[in-house]
C-alpha positions, 0 to 999 in steps of 0.5 A, a space after each residue: 580446614 576445607 570449608 564450602 562457600 557458595 555465591 549465586 549457585 556457584 560453589 567453590 572450596 576455599 583451601 585457606 581462610 586468609 585475609 588475602 584470599 577473602 580480599 581477592 574473593 571480594 574483588 572477584 565478586 565485584 568484577 563478576 557483578 560489574 561483568 553481569 551488569 555490563 553484559 545486561 547493558 550490552 544485551 539491552 543495547 543489542 536488542 534495541 538495535 536489533 528492534 531498530 533494524 527490524 523497524 528500519 527494514 519494514 519502513 524501507 520496504 513500506 517506502 519502496 512499495 509506496 514509491 512503486 505505487 506512486 510511480 505506477 500511478 504517474 504512469 497510468 495518469 500519463 496513459 489516460 489520454 491514450 485510453 480516452 482516445 481509444 474510447 472516443 474512437 470506439 464511441 463514434 460507431 458510424 465512423 468506426 464502422 467505416 474503417 477496414 475490418 482488419 484494421 479495427 480488429 487490430 486496433 481493438 486487440 491493441 486496446 484490449 491488450 493495453 487494458 489487460 496489462 493495466 488490469 494486471 497492474 491493479 487498474 480497473 475501469 468503472 462506469 456505474 451507469 444507472 447507479 446513484 451519483 457518488 461524489 466520491 467516485 464521480 464528477 458531475 459534468 452535466 445535470 439532465 432532466 429525469 422523466 421519473 422520480 426514481 431516476 433522480 440522482 442517477 447516472 444517465 451517461 458516462 462522458 469519461 470512464 473512472 479508474 481505480 488502482 488497487 481499490 483506490 480511485 485515481 480518476 473519478 468518472 465524469 458523468 451526467 446526472 438525472 434530476 427529477 423536477 416536479 411539473 
């Protein structure tokens, strides 16, 4: 009469043991397997799409950051002549001292404000006076004679400041380098 059958942890009770019922059951099992297979394919596709979306989003953010950095670097490169002009004005002490004190204070304030703003955006000047010459950080504009052997290869003067943007050199310092020659 009543017989219990099971399939994949699903229990059901068949009321009749007829050939039509067996055919229908067989057909339903095939449809169930097809649905499970289709569900697995959809799930895999969805997971791949989700991973692709996450990767695309990350790549977009990386590209956006890179573009911002390049735009910032271009702007900063355009400002280097302005910074150099300030430095040249300050370097000529005799001429600078002749300028009215109030005017000098205003120009120094503008320069300091400009440099502070650039620093807030990751730009840092470096000079390395007295340190050994490093071709990754410096460009040798002139070689000068050193008095002592210990000064050989050291930077004696800064012609133009070097700058780093977020720990990446955007302009190497132009320097004079000492060279010791035996007498």
